[in-house]
C-alpha positions in Angstrom: 48.7 171.5 27.7 46.4 174.2 29.0 47.0 175.9 32.3 44.1 177.5 34.2 44.2 180.6 36.4 44.5 178.6 39.6 47.6 176.7 38.3 49.2 180.0 37.3 48.6 181.4 40.8 50.1 178.3 42.4 53.2 178.5 40.1 53.6 182.2 41.0 53.2 181.4 44.7 55.8 178.6 44.5 58.2 180.9 42.5 57.5 183.7 45.0 56.4 186.0 42.2 53.7 188.7 42.6 51.3 188.4 39.7 48.3 190.7 39.5 44.8 189.3 38.8 44.8 191.2 35.5 48.0 189.4 34.3 46.9 185.9 35.1 45.2 185.1 31.8 48.2 186.3 29.8 50.6 184.3 31.9 48.3 181.2 31.5 48.4 181.6 27.7 52.2 182.1 27.6 53.0 179.3 29.9 50.5 177.0 28.0 52.2 177.8 24.7 55.6 177.1 26.2 54.4 173.7 27.6 52.9 172.9 24.2 56.3 173.7 22.5 58.0 171.4 25.0 55.5 168.6 24.3 56.0 169.1 20.5 59.8 168.9 21.0 59.4 165.7 23.0 57.7 164.0 20.0 60.8 164.4 17.8 62.7 161.2 17.1 66.3 161.7 18.4 67.5 158.1 18.3 70.9 157.9 16.6 71.7 161.5 17.1 74.8 162.4 19.2 74.4 165.1 21.8 76.4 168.2 21.2 78.1 170.4 23.7 78.4 173.1 21.1 77.1 173.2 17.5 80.5 173.9 16.1 83.2 171.3 16.3 86.0 173.7 17.2 88.6 173.9 19.9 89.4 176.9 22.0 92.7 178.7 21.5 94.6 178.6 24.8 97.0 181.3 25.8 100.4 180.3 27.0 100.6 179.8 30.8 103.0 182.6 31.5 102.8 185.5 34.0 101.6 188.7 32.6 102.5 190.9 35.5 105.7 191.3 37.4 106.1 189.7 40.9 105.5 192.5 43.4 105.2 190.4 46.5 108.1 192.0 48.4 106.9 195.5 47.5 103.3 194.8 48.8 104.5 193.0 51.9 107.0 195.8 52.6 104.1 198.2 53.2 102.0 195.7 55.2 101.7 196.2 59.0 102.7 192.7 59.9 104.2 189.9 57.8 105.7 186.5 58.8 107.1 183.8 56.6 105.7 185.5 53.5 102.1 185.6 55.0 100.1 188.7 56.0 99.2 188.7 59.7 95.8 190.0 60.6 94.0 190.4 63.9 91.8 187.6 65.0 88.1 188.6 64.5 86.3 185.3 65.4 86.7 183.8 68.8 
């Protein structure tokens, strides 16, 4: 598929990109080659091939679900200006 200068300008406008007049032919060539590659990939017969989430059939090692830092809630709430029932109290900012 070959894109012309007007199509490149329209794509640039829709994408809100500033493209100078001197760069339009290069963008047209590059975008056309990308679209040609996509068209070529669409012709490949993929019937009977399972889609892959990842090319390697591996599972992730998971770390144990244990706390890695000590509980310092009482320390931090001890220096807070206002605390009630374990919650920080802050002034109302939206009416």
